[in-house]
Structure formats: structure tokens, C-alpha cells
LUMGUDREN-298740 format. One record per residue: x, z, y of N, C-alpha, C, O in turn; residue in three letters; residue number from 1. Coordinates in steps of 0.1 Angstrom, whole numbers. Last residue first. Example, Ala and Ser with C-alpha at 12.3 -4.5 7.8 and 13.67 -1.06 7.14 Angstrom:
FIDO     nxx     nzz     nyy    caxx    cazz    cayy     cxx     czz     cyy     oxx     ozz     oyy   rokol   pado
FIDO     128      71     -22     137      71     -11     129      79       0     134      80      11     SER      2
FIDO     132      78     -57     123      78     -45     132      78     -33     142      85     -33     ALA      1
END
This chain:
FIDO     nxx     nzz     nyy    caxx    cazz    cayy     cxx     czz     cyy     oxx     ozz     oyy   rokol   pado
FIDO    -132     231      37    -145     230      29    -157     235      36    -168     235      31     UNK    110
FIDO    -103     215      43    -114     223      49    -127     220      41    -131     209      39     UNK    109
FIDO     -88     198      28     -82     211      30     -93     220      36     -92     232      35     UNK    108
FIDO     -92     170      23    -100     180      17     -96     195      18    -100     203      10     UNK    107
FIDO     -59     161      29     -72     157      26     -80     168      19     -74     174       9     UNK    106
FIDO     -38     165      53     -42     172      42     -56     170      39     -65     176      45     UNK    105
FIDO     -14     145      67     -28     146      65     -30     154      53     -25     150      42     UNK    104
FIDO      12     146      92       7     148      79      -8     149      79     -14     153      89     UNK    103
FIDO      17     137     118      28     140     110      24     142      95      32     139      86     UNK    102
FIDO       5     114     141       2     122     129      14     124     121      21     114     117     UNK    101
FIDO      11     116     176      14     109     163      11     119     152      14     131     153     UNK    100
FIDO       8     127     201      -4     124     194      -2     117     180     -11     111     174     UNK     99
FIDO      28     136     218      27     122     214      14     118     208      10     107     209     UNK     98
FIDO      23     164     222      25     155     234      24     140     230      19     132     238     UNK     97
FIDO      16     174     197       8     178     209      10     168     220       1     163     226     UNK     96
FIDO      12     158     166      21     162     177      14     164     190       5     156     193     UNK     95
FIDO      -8     171     140      -7     161     151       4     167     161       3     179     164     UNK     94
FIDO     -21     172     109     -10     178     117      -6     168     127      -1     157     124     UNK     93
FIDO     -54     176      99     -44     166     103     -34     174     112     -38     180     122     UNK     92
FIDO     -75     182      72     -67     189      82     -55     179      86     -48     175      77     UNK     91
FIDO    -107     170      65     -93     169      65     -86     177      76     -92     178      86     UNK     90
FIDO    -134     167      66    -129     177      57    -114     177      56    -108     184      48     UNK     89
FIDO    -134     157      99    -142     157      87    -138     169      79    -138     180      83     UNK     88
FIDO    -107     168     111    -113     155     112    -121     154      99    -116     150      88     UNK     87
FIDO     -91     193     130    -100     190     119    -106     176     122    -110     173     133     UNK     86
FIDO     -56     199     135     -69     196     140     -77     192     128     -72     187     118     UNK     85
FIDO     -27     218     142     -37     213     132     -50     210     139     -54     218     147     UNK     84
FIDO       2     208     161     -10     216     159     -19     210     148     -18     198     145     UNK     83
FIDO      36     210     174      25     204     165      13     213     165      15     225     167     UNK     82
FIDO      56     223     186      52     210     192      41     203     184      37     192     188     UNK     81
FIDO      71     238     158      69     238     173      66     224     178      73     214     174     UNK     80
FIDO      51     233     128      63     234     136      61     234     151      50     231     155     UNK     79
FIDO      24     254     116      29     241     121      42     243     129      45     253     135     UNK     78
FIDO      24     273      87      25     274     101      31     260     106      41     255     101     UNK     77
FIDO       5     256      61      16     265      66      16     264      81       9     257      87     UNK     76
FIDO     -23     256      41     -17     252      54      -6     262      58      -9     274      58     UNK     75
FIDO     -33     268      18     -25     256      17     -19     251      29     -10     242      29     UNK     74
FIDO     -64     280      31     -54     280      20     -46     267      20     -52     257      20     UNK     73
FIDO     -71     288      64     -72     278      53     -60     279      44     -49     280      48     UNK     72
FIDO     -65     305      85     -78     306      79     -80     297      67     -91     297      60     UNK     71
FIDO     -41     299      95     -42     311      88     -55     312      81     -56     320      71     UNK     70
FIDO     -43     276     112     -38     274      98     -40     287      90     -41     285      77     UNK     69
FIDO     -71     270     131     -60     280     129     -56     279     114     -64     280     106     UNK     68
FIDO     -78     238     147     -80     249     137     -68     258     136     -57     254     140     UNK     67
FIDO     -97     220     171     -84     225     167     -86     237     158     -95     245     160     UNK     66
FIDO    -120     195     160    -117     207     167    -103     212     162     -98     208     152     UNK     65
FIDO    -143     170     151    -130     173     157    -130     187     164    -139     191     171     UNK     64
FIDO    -162     158     133    -161     173     135    -148     177     141    -141     186     136     UNK     63
FIDO    -143     129     129    -155     136     126    -153     151     127    -142     156     123     UNK     62
FIDO    -126     109     153    -126     119     143    -140     126     141    -147     128     151     UNK     61
FIDO    -124      92     174    -127      86     162    -127      96     150    -127      92     138     UNK     60
FIDO    -116     107     196    -129     100     197    -134      95     183    -146      93     181     UNK     59
FIDO     -91     116     192    -102     125     188    -115     119     189    -125     123     183     UNK     58
FIDO     -66      99     177     -75      98     188     -88     106     184     -95     103     175     UNK     57
FIDO     -32      97     167     -45     104     166     -53     103     178     -49     105     189     UNK     56
FIDO     -14      70     156     -17      78     168     -31      84     166     -41      76     164     UNK     55
FIDO       3      72     124      -7      66     133      -9      75     145      -5      87     145     UNK     54
FIDO      19      87     107      25      77     116      16      70     126      20      64     136     UNK     53
FIDO      -4      90      80       8      94      87      15      83      95      15      72      91     UNK     52
FIDO     -38      82      87     -26      81      79     -14      85      87     -14      85      99     UNK     51
FIDO     -74      88      85     -61      89      92     -49      88      82     -51      92      70     UNK     50
FIDO    -102      69      86     -93      77      77     -79      76      82     -73      66      85     UNK     49
FIDO    -127      72     112    -115      66     106    -109      75      95    -112      87      95     UNK     48
FIDO    -159      61     126    -150      71     120    -138      64     113    -139      53     109     UNK     47
FIDO    -173      39     133    -167      47     143    -158      57     138    -150      63     146     UNK     46
FIDO    -196      40     106    -190      32     117    -185      42     128    -191      51     131     UNK     45
FIDO    -184      59      77    -194      56      87    -188      48      99    -176      50     102     UNK     44
FIDO    -164      41      53    -168      52      61    -179      49      71    -182      37      72     UNK     43
FIDO    -150      30      24    -161      28      33    -164      41      40    -166      51      34     UNK     42
FIDO    -120      15      16    -126      28      18    -137      26      28    -135      23      40     UNK     41
FIDO    -111      -7      -9    -117      -6       5    -124       8       6    -132      11      -3     UNK     40
FIDO     -84     -18     -25     -94      -8     -25     -98      -6     -11     -90      -3      -2     UNK     39
FIDO     -79     -52     -33     -76     -41     -24     -87     -31     -25     -99     -35     -27     UNK     38
FIDO     -66     -70     -61     -78     -65     -54     -74     -53     -45     -66     -44     -50     UNK     37
FIDO     -52     -99     -71     -49     -86     -65     -61     -82     -57     -66     -89     -48     UNK     36
FIDO     -47    -119     -99     -57    -115     -89     -54    -101     -84     -53     -91     -92     UNK     35
FIDO     -28    -145    -110     -28    -131    -108     -38    -128     -96     -37    -133     -86     UNK     34
FIDO     -30    -169    -135     -33    -165    -121     -33    -150    -121     -38    -143    -130     UNK     33
FIDO     -11    -192    -154     -17    -179    -153     -19    -175    -138     -10    -178    -129     UNK     32
FIDO     -18    -224    -166     -12    -216    -155     -19    -202    -154     -31    -202    -154     UNK     31
FIDO     -13    -243    -194     -21    -233    -188     -13    -225    -178      -2    -221    -181     UNK     30
FIDO      -4    -278    -192      -1    -264    -195      -9    -255    -188     -13    -257    -176     UNK     29
FIDO     -30    -303    -199     -20    -297    -190     -16    -283    -195     -25    -277    -200     UNK     28
FIDO     -35    -320    -230     -40    -310    -220     -28    -305    -211     -17    -304    -216     UNK     27
FIDO     -25    -337    -249     -30    -343    -237     -35    -333    -227     -39    -338    -216     UNK     26
FIDO     -16    -320    -270     -28    -328    -272     -33    -333    -259     -46    -334    -257     UNK     25
FIDO       3    -301    -248      -2    -302    -261     -15    -310    -262     -24    -306    -254     UNK     24
FIDO      29    -314    -226      16    -308    -228      11    -311    -242      14    -321    -248     UNK     23
FIDO      63    -305    -232      53    -315    -232      39    -309    -233      38    -299    -241     UNK     22
FIDO      89    -293    -215      77    -287    -222      66    -298    -221      60    -299    -210     UNK     21
FIDO     122    -302    -220     109    -305    -213      98    -300    -221      97    -303    -233     UNK     20
FIDO     142    -294    -238     140    -287    -226     127    -290    -219     122    -281    -212     UNK     19
FIDO     138    -312    -260     138    -298    -262     135    -290    -249     128    -280    -249     UNK     18
FIDO     140    -338    -249     127    -333    -254     127    -318    -257     116    -313    -256     UNK     17
FIDO     169    -336    -241     158    -338    -231     145    -334    -237     137    -326    -230     UNK     16
FIDO     188    -336    -261     185    -323    -255     172    -324    -246     166    -314    -243     UNK     15
FIDO     192    -362    -267     188    -354    -277     182    -341    -271     172    -335    -276     UNK     14
FIDO     202    -372    -243     190    -378    -248     184    -369    -259     172    -368    -260     UNK     13
FIDO     226    -358    -241     216    -356    -231     202    -361    -235     192    -356    -232     UNK     12
FIDO     240    -367    -262     237    -353    -262     226    -351    -252     217    -342    -254     UNK     11
FIDO     244    -394    -255     236    -391    -267     232    -377    -267     221    -374    -271     UNK     10
FIDO     260    -390    -232     247    -396    -231     238    -393    -243     227    -390    -241     UNK      9
FIDO     283    -379    -245     276    -371    -234     262    -377    -232     252    -369    -231     UNK      8
FIDO     291    -400    -262     287    -387    -267     279    -378    -257     269    -372    -261     UNK      7
FIDO     298    -419    -243     288    -422    -252     282    -409    -259     270    -408    -261     UNK      6
FIDO     320    -406    -230     308    -409    -223     296    -412    -232     285    -407    -229     UNK      5
FIDO     337    -405    -253     333    -393    -246     320    -395    -238     311    -387    -238     UNK      4
FIDO     341    -431    -259     335    -423    -269     330    -410    -262     319    -405    -266     UNK      3
FIDO     354    -441    -237     341    -446    -240     334    -437    -250     321    -435    -249     UNK      2
FIDO     378    -427    -239     370    -424    -228     355    -429    -230     346    -422    -227     UNK      1
END
């Protein structure tokens, strides 16, 4: 039993320097830093960039008007209960009663 305990203690003493990372030449270990940058979209004050799921408010839209999908390439017929509106150069598919944005087609209107 004494031999077993003595062997375990000896093994732990031998393994300790291998597992512990000692600083080199008295300097602390180098820590890596990760920098995350957000992309900021700058628009004129009062205007917004629309995203799917947001509530559309015509007061914050540039060049707001209801548009006909047949006059613009790439726009399909809106589903029942939706309509296309213009906000700047974007075509926004908005629910008529809820005002929730279903899709945004960036640059669809030239």
C-alpha cells in the first residue's frame, strides 16, 4: 500500500511541470484578443434601412409611394393581403393590415 501511494505521489510530482505552462524568461504568457467590428450603415437623419420582420412606418421612408409590381423587373405578384411600397430605391413588401415587412428588395427601383 505504501508503495502504491509513494508511486502516485512521485507520478504527480513528475507530471506537474509538464502540465503547468511556465512563463518564458519571466514574461507572462501572451493572451490573444479578438476584435469584433460592426458595419455601420450611415443614412440621412430620419430615414431608415428596412429589415424583414420590422413594422413599416411611411414617415421614415424616402420617396414613399405604393408601386405596381408589373412595372419593375424581378417583382412578382404580391400575395393576398400584401402590397409593394417604395422606400428610396428599395421595394418593400408590406402587410396591409399589420404593417409588418415580409421582404425587402434592395435596389429594385432605379
